[in-house]
C-alpha positions, 0 to 999 in steps of 0.5 A, spaced: 172 725 839 172 724 832 166 726 828 161 720 827 162 720 819 170 719 820 172 713 817 179 713 821 184 711 815 191 710 817 197 712 813 204 709 814 209 713 810 210 720 808 210 722 800 216 725 797 211 731 796 209 731 803 217 731 805 218 737 800 212 741 803 215 740 810 222 742 807 219 749 804 214 751 809 217 748 815 210 744 817 206 739 815 199 737 816 199 729 816 194 724 817 193 718 822 198 713 824 195 710 830 188 706 830 182 709 834 183 704 840 190 706 840 188 713 841 182 711 846 188 708 850 192 714 850 187 719 852 185 714 858 192 714 860 193 722 859 186 723 863 189 719 869 196 723 869 192 729 869 188 727 875 194 725 878 198 732 878 199 735 884 196 742 886 199 748 882 201 743 877 199 746 870 197 740 865 200 744 859 207 743 863 207 735 863 214 735 860 218 728 858 212 724 861 216 718 858 221 718 863 216 716 869 212 712 864 215 707 859 208 705 857 208 711 852 214 708 848 208 704 845 207 710 841 214 714 841 218 707 838 212 704 834 215 702 827 209 706 824 211 712 827 219 711 825 217 709 818 214 716 817 220 720 821 225 716 817 223 720 811 225 727 814 230 725 819 234 719 815 234 711 817 238 713 824 233 715 829 233 718 836 228 720 841 230 727 843 224 728 848 216 728 848 211 733 852 204 733 853 201 740 853 193 740 855 189 746 855 184 745 860 177 748 857 175 755 859 182 757 862 187 754 858 194 758 857 197 761 851 203 759 848 206 765 845 210 765 839 217 762 839 221 757 836 223 750 839 231 751 838 231 758 841 230 754 848 234 748 847 240 753 846 247 749 844 244 742 847 244 739 840 249 740 834 246 741 829 239 743 831 236 737 826 229 736 830 222 734 827 216 735 832 210 730 831 204 733 834 199 728 836 192 730 837 189 727 843 183 731 843 180 735 837 184 741 836 181 747 833 181 755 833 176 755 838 180 751 843 187 754 841 190 750 836 197 751 834 199 756 829 205 757 825 208 762 821 209 759 814 216 759 811 219 762 818 224 756 819 228 759 813 228 766 815 229 770 822 227 764 827 234 760 826 238 766 828 233 769 833 237 769 840 233 768 847 236 775 849 232 778 843 225 775 846 221 780 850 217 779 856 210 776 855 206 780 860 201 776 862 201 770 868 197 765 864 202 763 859 206 757 858 213 761 857 215 768 860 218 770 853 216 771 846 218 773 839 217 780 839 211 782 835 215 786 829 218 780 827 212 776 826 209 776 819 202 774 821 199 774 814 203 768 814 200 764 820 196 758 819 191 754 824 193 747 824 186 744 826 186 737 827 181 731 829 183 726 834 189 722 832 191 726 826 198 729 826 202 735 824 209 736 824 214 742 825 221 744 824 225 746 830 226 753 827 219 754 825 215 760 829 209 757 832 204 758 838 197 758 840 191 762 843 188 761 850 183 756 850 176 759 853 172 754 850 168 748 853 173 743 849 179 741 852 185 741 847 191 736 849 196 734 844 202 730 845 209 732 842 214 727 840 220 729 838 226 726 834 232 727 831 238 724 826 243 720 830 248 724 827 246 730 832 251 731 837 247 731 844 250 735 850 247 733 856 244 737 861 241 735 868 239 728 867 235 728 860 236 722 856 235 720 849 234 714 846 236 710 839 230 708 836 232 705 829 239 705 826 246 706 829 249 712 832 253 717 828 257 721 833 263 716 833 260 714 840 260 721 843 252 720 844 250 716 850 243 713 849 239 710 855 236 703 854 229 703 850 224 700 855 221 693 852 214 693 851 210 687 853 
């Protein structure tokens, strides 16, 4: 939970200076968009989802939960979120994906160095995606907060193909492959520590990862991924995308699922 002296201020818009920092560094620490009550409700929902996981299913791997639980669109499609995203992606906004990554206390798995775009291959063109990472729990170095390599989105990451990745070499990892260590300049690593309800953002080509959680504090984050409606989506399986604001810019090539109505 948040600290006792926390006033819980919320913000509605990103400043030009924040947008410029994100473009230059490939990441941004942001404030709170949702209220304390909204975060309490989200945490309660996640707790229930984790409790309902089948045996053997790790809470780090709760991918596209909004497909099964439309309630999450209260957060994903909230106008306050879209107002912030618009500063980075423009006025025509598509929900690409979302993912809960919950590292249990004591045995939370490592997330090896990677870039999101490498895993998505040619499914999106151009690869213009921003990820908003929402702290459901406090996220700190102790419990395995996200780490980014500042400025890496402008360097090796955008051209690093999956065949250049190497095996992680351990079972307790969210991914089985990682960017080779000699391509990582860890002197530029930044720990993105957050209090409950705070966000950080990262570019699709920013190198990032996180350490295992051996602390007695759970670390749960919600990745909310958005892209411009000018991005062409090549469907794979039954993955659905949603036009949340504005209009399609692909001349009808993209197919959008209907956005659930919130009561």
